[in-house]
N, C-alpha and C positions, 0 to 999 in steps of 0.2 A: 693605474695599476694594471700591469700586464698579466693576463691569464693564459694558460696553455691547457687546452683540452686535448687529451689523447684517447682515441677509441682503438683498442687493440684486439686482435684475435677474431675479427668478424669472419665468418665462414659462409660461403655461398657456393651453390652448384649452378654453373652457367655454361653457355655455349660460345665462348670467345675463342678464336683461333683462325689461322689461315688454312689449315688442313681441313678437308671435307669431313673427315672422321670426327674432328673436334667439334664441328658444327652439328653433327648428328648425335654423337655419344655424350658430349659435354665433359666437364671436368670440375674438380673442386678448386676453389680459389679462396685465398685469405686476403683480407684488406686491413690496412692500418691507416688511420687518419690523425693528423696533428693540426690543431686550429689555434691561432693566437688572436686574442682580442682584448680590448680594454674592459676590465671587469669592475672598475671602480664603482659604478652605480649599482651593479648587482650585489657587490659586497656590502654596500651601505643599506640597500633596501630589503635584501633577502627575498626578492620577488623574481620568480622565474621569467617574467616578461622582460626583465632588464638583463637577463643572461643570454648567452648563446646556448641554445638547446641542443644537447648532444643526442636527444631523441630525434629531433628534426634532422640533424646531421646523418644519423644512422638511416633514417627513412630515405634521404636523398641517395645515399650510397646503395641501399637495397634496390631502389627503383632503377638506378642506372646500371646496376649489375644484371638486371633482367633483360636489358636491351642487348641483342647480339652485336658483336663487333669482331672484326678480324684482328685488330691490334689493341693491346692493353693500354697503350698510349691514348687511344681514342676514348676509351672508357674513363680513364683518369682525367682527361681534359673535360669531359662532360660533367664529371663530379665536381671538379674545381669551379667550373662556370656556374653550376647550380649553387654551390656554397656562397660564392660572391653575390649572386643574385638574391639569395635568401637572407644572408647575414650582412647587413650594411656595416656593422661594427667590426667585421673581420679585417685583420691586418696582414695575416699570413696564413697560408694553408699548404699542407703537404699530404699527398695521398700515395700510398704504396700498395700495388696490387700484385699478388704472387699467384702464379699458376702452379699447383701442386702436381708433382710427377709428370712433367711435360713429355710429350712423345718425341724425344730426340734420339732414340736408339740406344740409350744406356740408362743406368740408374742415376737419376737426378732428383733431389728433394724438391726443388722448385726453381722457377725463374721469376724474376720480379722486375717491375717497372715502377719508378718513383718520379712523380712530377711535383713541382713546387711553384707557388705563385705568391 
């Protein structure tokens, strides 16, 4: 039984970016995660130990967002690696990180990077 967990609208303030000002002033980021796993046992047992914990997934994301990086690709890759290390039942993961109001010289809502594995 395939299960899809989506965690949407996570907001973080972090210091990711290539420009020196981004590393000093910081910026707001939003994160979306999509995780696919086999939920057959969890559906039968009703036991959290048999499920993929979205609380644990959130904690992984929050931890990795605190670590400064120049590139969002680097942050997303660290998150994906931690997901697969933590959740052996994981079949697929997607992480999207958006930088709100990026400093590109004009009015821009966000720029985003999405990695899948």
